[in-house]
VEXDREN-2710 file (C-alpha; in Angstrom, 1 decimal):
% VEXDREN-2710
k/r/px/py/pz
1/MET/124.2/205.1/101.4
2/LYS/123.8/208.6/101.9
3/ASP/124.5/210.4/105.1
4/ILE/121.4/212.0/106.7
5/ILE/120.5/214.4/109.7
6/ILE/117.0/214.6/111.4
7/ILE/116.5/218.1/112.5
8/GLY/114.0/217.8/115.6
9/ALA/114.3/214.8/118.1
10/GLY/110.7/215.0/119.1
11/GLY/107.8/212.7/118.3
12/VAL/107.7/213.7/114.5
13/GLY/111.6/213.1/114.5
14/ARG/111.3/209.7/115.9
15/GLU/108.6/208.8/113.4
16/VAL/110.7/210.0/110.5
17/ALA/113.7/207.8/111.8
18/PHE/111.3/204.8/111.5
19/LEU/110.0/206.0/108.1
20/ILE/113.7/206.1/107.0
21/GLU/114.4/202.5/108.3
22/GLN/111.4/201.6/106.5
23/ILE/112.7/202.8/103.3
24/ASN/116.0/201.1/103.9
25/GLU/114.3/197.7/104.4
26/LYS/113.0/198.2/100.7
27/GLU/116.2/199.7/99.4
28/PRO/119.2/200.8/101.4
29/THR/119.4/204.6/100.9
30/TRP/120.0/206.6/104.0
31/ASN/122.6/206.4/107.0
32/ILE/121.1/208.1/109.9
33/LEU/124.0/210.0/111.6
34/GLY/121.6/211.0/114.5
35/PHE/119.3/214.2/115.4
36/LEU/120.0/217.8/116.0
37/ASP/117.8/219.4/118.5
38/ASP/118.2/222.6/120.5
39/ASN/116.9/221.2/123.6
40/PRO/120.4/220.6/125.6
41/VAL/118.8/218.2/128.0
42/ILE/118.9/215.5/125.4
43/HIS/122.3/216.2/124.0
44/ASN/124.5/213.3/123.7
45/THR/121.7/210.9/124.6
46/TYR/120.1/208.2/122.4
47/ILE/116.7/208.1/121.0
48/ASN/115.4/204.8/119.4
49/GLY/118.9/203.9/119.0
50/TYR/120.2/207.3/117.5
51/ARG/122.4/209.9/119.0
52/VAL/121.2/213.5/119.6
53/ILE/124.3/215.0/118.3
54/GLY/123.8/218.8/119.7
55/GLU/122.1/221.9/118.7
56/ILE/120.7/222.6/115.1
57/ASP/123.4/225.2/114.7
58/GLY/125.9/222.1/114.6
59/ILE/124.7/221.2/111.2
60/ASN/127.6/223.6/110.0
61/THR/130.2/221.4/111.2
62/ILE/128.8/218.1/109.5
63/PRO/130.0/218.2/105.6
64/ASP/128.3/216.4/103.0
65/VAL/125.1/215.4/104.7
66/TYR/121.5/215.5/103.8
67/VAL/118.8/217.0/106.1
68/THR/115.2/216.3/106.8
69/CYS/113.3/219.0/109.0
70/ALA/110.9/216.7/111.4
71/LEU/109.0/219.7/112.7
72/THR/105.1/220.8/111.9
73/GLY/105.1/224.2/113.6
74/PHE/105.4/226.8/110.5
75/GLU/107.3/229.7/111.9
76/VAL/109.9/227.6/113.8
77/LYS/110.2/225.4/110.9
78/ARG/110.5/228.1/108.3
79/LYS/113.4/229.8/110.4
80/ILE/115.2/226.7/110.6
81/VAL/114.9/225.8/107.1
82/GLU/116.0/229.2/105.9
83/ASN/119.1/229.0/108.1
84/LEU/119.7/225.3/106.9
85/ILE/119.4/226.9/103.0
86/LYS/122.2/229.4/103.9
87/THR/124.6/226.6/104.6
88/ASN/123.8/224.8/101.1
89/LYS/122.8/221.5/102.9
90/LYS/120.7/219.2/100.5
91/PHE/117.2/218.4/101.6
92/ALA/115.9/214.9/101.4
93/ASN/112.5/213.8/100.1
94/LEU/111.4/210.9/102.3
95/ILE/108.7/208.8/100.8
96/HIS/107.4/205.4/102.2
97/PRO/107.9/202.8/99.6
98/SER/104.2/202.0/99.8
99/VAL/103.2/205.3/98.4
100/THR/102.8/205.7/94.6
101/ILE/103.6/209.0/93.0
102/SER/101.9/209.6/89.5
103/SER/104.2/211.2/86.8
104/THR/101.5/213.7/86.6
105/ASN/102.1/214.9/90.3
106/SER/105.0/217.3/91.4
107/LEU/107.0/217.4/94.7
108/GLY/109.1/220.1/96.1
109/GLU/112.0/219.4/98.1
110/GLY/112.2/218.4/101.7
111/VAL/108.9/216.4/101.5
112/ILE/107.9/213.9/104.0
113/ILE/105.2/211.3/103.0
114/TYR/104.3/208.6/105.4
115/PRO/102.6/205.1/104.6
116/GLY/99.2/205.0/103.6
117/VAL/98.9/208.3/101.8
118/VAL/97.0/208.1/98.4
119/MET/97.7/210.8/96.0
120/THR/95.7/210.7/92.6
121/THR/96.8/212.9/89.6
122/ASN/97.8/216.3/88.5
123/ILE/98.7/217.3/92.3
124/SER/101.3/219.9/93.3
125/ILE/103.1/219.5/96.6
126/GLY/105.4/222.3/97.8
127/ASN/108.6/222.3/99.8
128/TYR/108.7/221.1/103.2
129/VAL/105.5/219.6/103.3
130/VAL/104.5/216.6/105.8
131/LEU/101.7/214.2/104.7
132/SER/100.9/212.1/107.6
133/PRO/99.6/208.4/107.5
134/ASN/96.5/207.6/105.5
135/CYS/95.8/210.9/104.1
136/GLY/94.1/211.2/100.6
137/ILE/94.6/214.0/98.0
138/GLY/92.4/214.1/95.1
139/HIS/93.3/215.4/91.6
140/GLU/94.5/219.0/90.6
141/SER/94.9/219.9/94.4
142/VAL/97.8/222.2/95.7
143/ILE/99.6/222.0/98.8
144/GLU/101.6/225.0/99.5
145/ASP/105.2/225.1/101.3
146/TYR/105.7/224.2/104.8
147/THR/102.0/222.8/105.4
148/SER/101.4/219.8/107.7
149/VAL/98.7/217.5/106.9
150/LEU/98.1/215.3/110.0
151/TRP/96.7/211.6/110.3
152/ASN/93.7/210.6/108.1
153/VAL/93.1/213.9/106.5
154/ASN/91.1/213.8/103.1
155/ILE/91.6/216.5/100.5
156/SER/88.9/216.3/97.6
157/GLY/89.9/217.4/94.0
158/ASN/90.6/221.0/92.9
159/VAL/91.5/222.1/96.5
160/SER/94.3/224.8/97.2
161/VAL/96.1/224.8/100.6
162/GLY/98.0/228.1/101.1
163/MET/101.5/228.1/102.8
164/GLY/102.3/227.2/106.4
165/CYS/98.7/225.6/107.0
166/LEU/97.9/222.8/109.7
167/LEU/95.5/220.4/108.8
168/GLY/94.3/218.4/112.0
169/THR/93.7/214.7/112.5
170/GLY/90.6/213.5/110.6
171/SER/89.7/216.8/108.9
172/THR/88.1/216.8/105.6
173/ILE/88.3/219.6/102.9
174/ILE/85.4/219.2/100.0
175/GLN/86.1/219.8/96.6
176/ASN/87.0/223.3/94.8
177/ILE/87.9/224.9/98.2
178/LYS/90.8/227.5/98.8
179/VAL/92.4/227.6/102.1
180/GLY/94.5/230.8/102.9
181/ARG/97.9/230.5/104.3
182/GLU/98.8/229.8/107.9
183/THR/95.2/228.5/108.7
184/THR/94.7/225.7/111.1
185/ILE/91.8/223.1/110.6
186/GLY/90.7/221.6/113.7
187/ALA/90.7/217.8/114.2
188/GLY/87.8/216.2/112.5
189/ALA/86.6/219.5/110.9
190/VAL/84.7/219.5/107.6
191/VAL/85.5/222.5/105.4
192/VAL/82.8/223.4/103.0
193/ASN/83.5/226.9/102.3
194/ASP/86.8/229.0/101.3
195/LEU/88.8/230.1/104.2
196/PRO/91.0/233.3/104.7
197/GLU/94.4/233.8/105.9
198/ARG/95.7/233.1/109.4
199/CYS/92.7/231.8/111.1
200/THR/91.6/228.7/113.0
201/VAL/88.4/226.6/112.2
202/VAL/86.6/223.8/114.0
203/GLY/83.4/221.8/113.7
204/VAL/81.2/220.3/111.1
205/PRO/80.8/222.2/109.1
206/ALA/84.0/224.2/109.9
207/LYS/83.5/227.7/111.6
208/ILE/85.9/230.1/112.1
209/ILE/86.8/230.7/116.0
210/LYS/90.0/232.7/115.7
211/ILE/91.4/235.3/113.3
212/PHE/95.0/236.2/113.8
END
């Protein structure tokens, strides 16, 4: 079994620990050493049976370990990942055993895919992407680095989602849409037109309420 550290001991971190347990039930693969988190209040405590070892910079003292970044916020996650890359740590791809990945699909590194995700064909998933439970992704779609796709999102065929986006729970993107980088799609929104970079949209159909 391979040692792994979970970066972030919040809700996503706890979910990822559970995901790893489910992977191990199917085939023993990962030995969870614990969490790293910059909140000093929880250091040396146990969360769902796993120790919060210390702050994230402590990864430098742990040799020969895989990491998974259990965070969804783009800027924070990118900063942490870039620092981890400098330490030459290996990023784990964590895919629930119920999920089938077509040979025509491509996955980056550090990808987290929860149960119930359905991916069809010729899909490209970038690095450090999170696909939450029960999401559907259609043919020829591209999801770029650091994007987080929350529960029950439907992405139709030939959709392009830029780097660092956040797709809210239950949102839908119809076919042939391009979503600019660092855009947030609100929960339940239905995207029927291309979206620019760094905006927030809500509603049915989705309308821009904020541009950064």
